[in-house]
C-alpha positions in Angstrom: 0.0 0.0 0.0 2.8 2.4 0.8 4.4 1.9 -2.6 1.1 2.5 -4.4 0.4 5.6 -2.2 3.8 7.1 -3.2 3.3 6.3 -6.8 -0.1 8.1 -6.7 1.6 11.1 -5.1 4.1 11.2 -7.9 1.4 10.9 -10.6 -0.7 13.6 -9.0 2.4 15.9 -8.9 2.8 15.5 -12.7 -0.9 15.6 -13.6 -2.0 18.4 -11.2 1.2 20.4 -10.4 -0.5 23.5 -9.1 -2.3 21.6 -6.3 -0.7 20.7 -3.0 -0.5 17.0 -2.2 -0.7 16.0 1.5 0.6 12.5 2.3 0.2 11.0 5.7 1.6 7.6 6.4 0.5 6.9 10.0 3.1 4.2 10.7 6.0 6.4 9.6 4.7 9.2 11.8 4.7 6.8 14.8 8.2 5.8 14.0 9.4 9.4 13.9 7.4 10.3 17.0 8.9 7.3 18.9 12.4 8.9 18.7 11.4 11.8 20.9 12.2 12.0 24.6 8.6 12.2 26.0 7.0 9.5 28.1 4.3 9.1 25.4 7.0 8.7 22.7 8.8 6.0 24.8 5.5 4.2 25.3 4.9 4.4 21.5 8.3 2.9 20.9 7.5 0.0 23.2 4.3 -0.7 21.3 6.1 -0.5 18.0 8.9 -2.9 19.2 6.4 -5.4 20.6 4.2 -5.4 17.5 1.1 -4.4 19.5 -1.5 -2.0 18.3 -1.4 1.6 19.4 -3.8 2.9 22.0 -6.7 4.3 20.0 -6.2 7.9 21.0 -2.7 8.0 19.4 -3.5 7.5 15.7 -6.4 9.9 16.1 -4.0 12.4 17.6 -1.6 11.9 14.7 -4.3 12.4 12.1 -5.9 15.4 13.9 -2.6 17.2 14.3 -1.7 16.5 10.6 -5.1 17.8 9.5 -5.0 20.9 11.7 -1.4 21.8 10.6 -1.7 21.1 6.9 -5.2 21.2 5.4 -6.0 24.4 3.6 -9.0 23.4 1.7 -7.8 22.7 -1.9 -5.3 19.9 -1.8 -5.2 16.2 -2.6 -5.0 14.2 0.7 -3.6 10.7 0.6 -3.9 8.9 3.9 -1.9 5.6 4.1 -2.6 3.3 7.0 -5.7 4.8 8.6 -8.8 3.5 10.3 -7.6 0.1 11.6 -10.7 -0.1 13.7 -14.3 0.5 12.6 -15.0 3.3 15.1 -11.8 5.1 13.9 -13.5 5.4 10.5 -16.1 7.6 12.2 -13.3 10.0 13.1 -12.2 10.1 9.5 -15.9 10.8 8.6 -16.0 13.7 11.0 -12.8 15.2 9.6 -13.7 14.8 5.9 -17.1 16.2 6.5 -15.8 19.0 8.7 -13.4 20.0 6.0 -16.2 19.8 3.4 -14.5 17.2 1.3 -16.8 16.1 -1.4 -17.0 12.3 -2.1 -13.6 11.3 -0.7 -12.1 8.3 -2.5 -11.1 5.2 -0.6 -8.9 2.8 -2.4 -8.8 -0.7 -1.0 -5.9 -2.8 -2.3 -7.0 -6.4 -1.9 -4.8 -9.4 -1.6 -5.3 -13.1 -0.9 -3.9 -14.1 2.5 -1.2 -16.2 0.7 0.0 -13.2 -1.2 -0.1 -11.0 1.9 2.1 -13.5 3.8 4.5 -13.8 0.9 4.9 -10.0 0.5 5.3 -9.5 4.3 8.0 -12.1 4.5 9.9 -10.6 1.7 10.1 -7.2 3.4 12.8 -8.5 5.8 11.4 -7.0 8.9 12.2 -8.8 12.2 8.5 -9.0 13.1 7.5 -10.6 9.8 7.6 -14.3 10.7 4.9 -16.8 9.9 3.3 -16.9 13.3 3.3 -13.1 13.7 2.0 -12.6 10.1 -0.9 -15.0 10.7 -1.8 -13.3 14.0 -1.9 -9.9 12.1 -4.0 -11.4 9.4 -6.5 -12.7 11.9 -6.6 -9.3 13.6 -7.0 -7.7 10.2 -10.1 -9.8 9.5 -11.6 -9.1 12.9 -10.9 -5.3 13.0 -9.8 -3.7 9.7 -12.3 -5.5 7.5 -15.2 -3.8 9.4 -13.5 -0.4 9.0 -13.2 -1.1 5.2 -16.8 -2.1 5.1 -17.8 1.2 6.8 -16.3 3.1 3.8 -17.5 0.5 1.3 -21.1 0.8 2.4 -21.1 4.5 3.1 -22.5 6.6 0.1 -20.5 9.6 1.2 -17.3 7.8 -0.1 -16.3 6.7 -3.5 -15.0 3.2 -2.7 -12.6 1.6 -5.2 -11.5 -2.0 -4.7 -8.2 -2.8 -6.5 -6.8 -6.2 -7.3 -3.4 -6.1 -5.5 -2.2 -9.5 -6.9 -0.5 -8.0 -9.9 2.9 -6.3 -10.4 3.5 -2.8 -8.9 2.9 -1.3 -12.3 -0.3 -3.3 -13.0 -1.8 -2.3 -9.6 -0.8 1.4 -10.1 -2.3 1.4 -13.6 -5.6 -0.1 -12.2 -5.7 2.6 -9.5 -5.2 5.4 -12.1 -7.8 4.0 -14.4 -10.4 3.6 -11.7 -9.9 7.1 -10.2 -9.9 8.6 -13.7 -6.3 9.8 -14.1 
């Protein structure tokens, strides 16, 4: 998803150079924040290192701070790694509606569990072992799928499923075609 988000940013820069593009990758923000000296940053680092999920208030704080600091009203906004729980999707709803965003587009890159396992193992991260990956996939089914379904079944959003099984280029081209670029 991160690769596709970055490719989309690059395409938008070329196709719409006068418009600002805001890109928020929640995981990267947490990794940056965890390097600070505060107690909360230290707790965040512990959560990252243990592979646990962040307390719910932290991702909401990350998004909120980003929105307050950067949204001006006429930019593309690409949010990578948001709404990992269904009730967090309601926070995104509040923000998009509060900023008068018209028909925000949600792109869902869909993979089989087998492909997801293979791709995670190939990243080379220390927490990407079979047992941990399978635990994350179970958690994904229980928590993230309901968040995705919130966007999918909400007429406020334009929901676009993407077949993530192809090459990077094939997936990127499908995204561009489906969003009309």
